[in-house]
C-alpha positions, 0 to 999 in steps of 0.5 A: 499500500505504501508503494502504491501511495508513493507512486500516486503522490509522485504522479501528482507532483509530476502532473502539477509541477510541469504546468505550474513551472511553465506558468511561473516562467512565463509570469516571471517576464513581468512578475519577480521577487516576492510575488513570484516567490509566493506563486512557487509556495502555492505549488509547494503547498500542493505537494505537502497537501498531497503528502497529507492526503495521499501518503498520510503524512501529517506535520506537527509544528511547535515554536512558531512564537520563536520566530522574529515578529518584525516584517523586516527582521532578518534571520538565518534558519538552520534546519536539520536535513533528513529528506526532501520533505523539509525542503518543500515544507519550510516555505509553507510554514514561514511567514517570511519569504525564504531564500535557499542556498543551494548548489547551482546544478539544481537550476538545470533540473527540468521545469522545477529547477528552471522555475527555481532559477527565476526566484531570488535564491542563492545558487553557488559553485561548491568547487570555488569555496571562497568565491561561493561564500563571498556570494552568499554574504553579498546576496544574503545581505541584500535579501536580509535587508528586504525581510527575506530569510536565508535558509540553510542545511548546516549538515550539507546533505540529507542525513539518515534517521538517527544519525548526525552529520558534520555541522559546517559553519557557513550559516553562522558565518553569514549570520555573524557577517550580517548581525542577524540571529540564527533560528535552529530547527529540528525536523523528524522527516526521515520517520516517514520519508527516508533519505533517498527513498521512493517509498514513503510511509504514513505518520507524523513529522515533528517540526520544532523551531528553537529560540532565536540565538543572537550572532552579535559578538559571537564566533561562527564556530562557537555559535554553530556548536550551540546550534548543533547542540540544540538541534541534536538534543531536540532530535533525540527528544522528538525521536528517541528510538532512532538514537539508540546508537548515534553515528556521525555522517561525513557530508 
């Protein structure tokens, strides 16, 4: 049954993403910025709604009160990464537009990537580390000033359930450079949508948004250790059976 549900959901995403991506690309000829972003979020809502109806995947969110309340308040969201689900889910939850930092190869993915390339995101060449980070800071500073939050996955890749990746300091370096707080977020998506798996399972995904952590006067490495401690501690609280024997995964 899970296989059949997963096939139907994949077909649902396919038949909706192609026309919506075309609509977005055509619309981008005269609509850009935040309005185009919210058009993209509409499709993400369909993907998440499809997961709820077709796959039986529900989300339970806590800590929304920890998000900055000012319309122009900046923030860097640092999110636990276990599956594709949180990539789709976060924009549907957040009251501010989000800008993802991602490898530039994704913009060449047919339809989905082409539409994403029309949005105000930060796509980087990972082979050129210094130039890539300079681009993240330059574009991130501009977007944060517009009230757009930057979202990053500090482990850099999807991590299997019950395991811990290496937390890289790119997100906290950006926060320290721009003076905005970081928001740690724990997500238990691998319980229902395992890493690199086609078959998904019904269940509840917990999303826990932690208190904002100031970056002012902090060192990026020390700040990231605090973020890592909060996220990993929260993951063990939310999904304790997965962490009987914890391993660290190199990204």
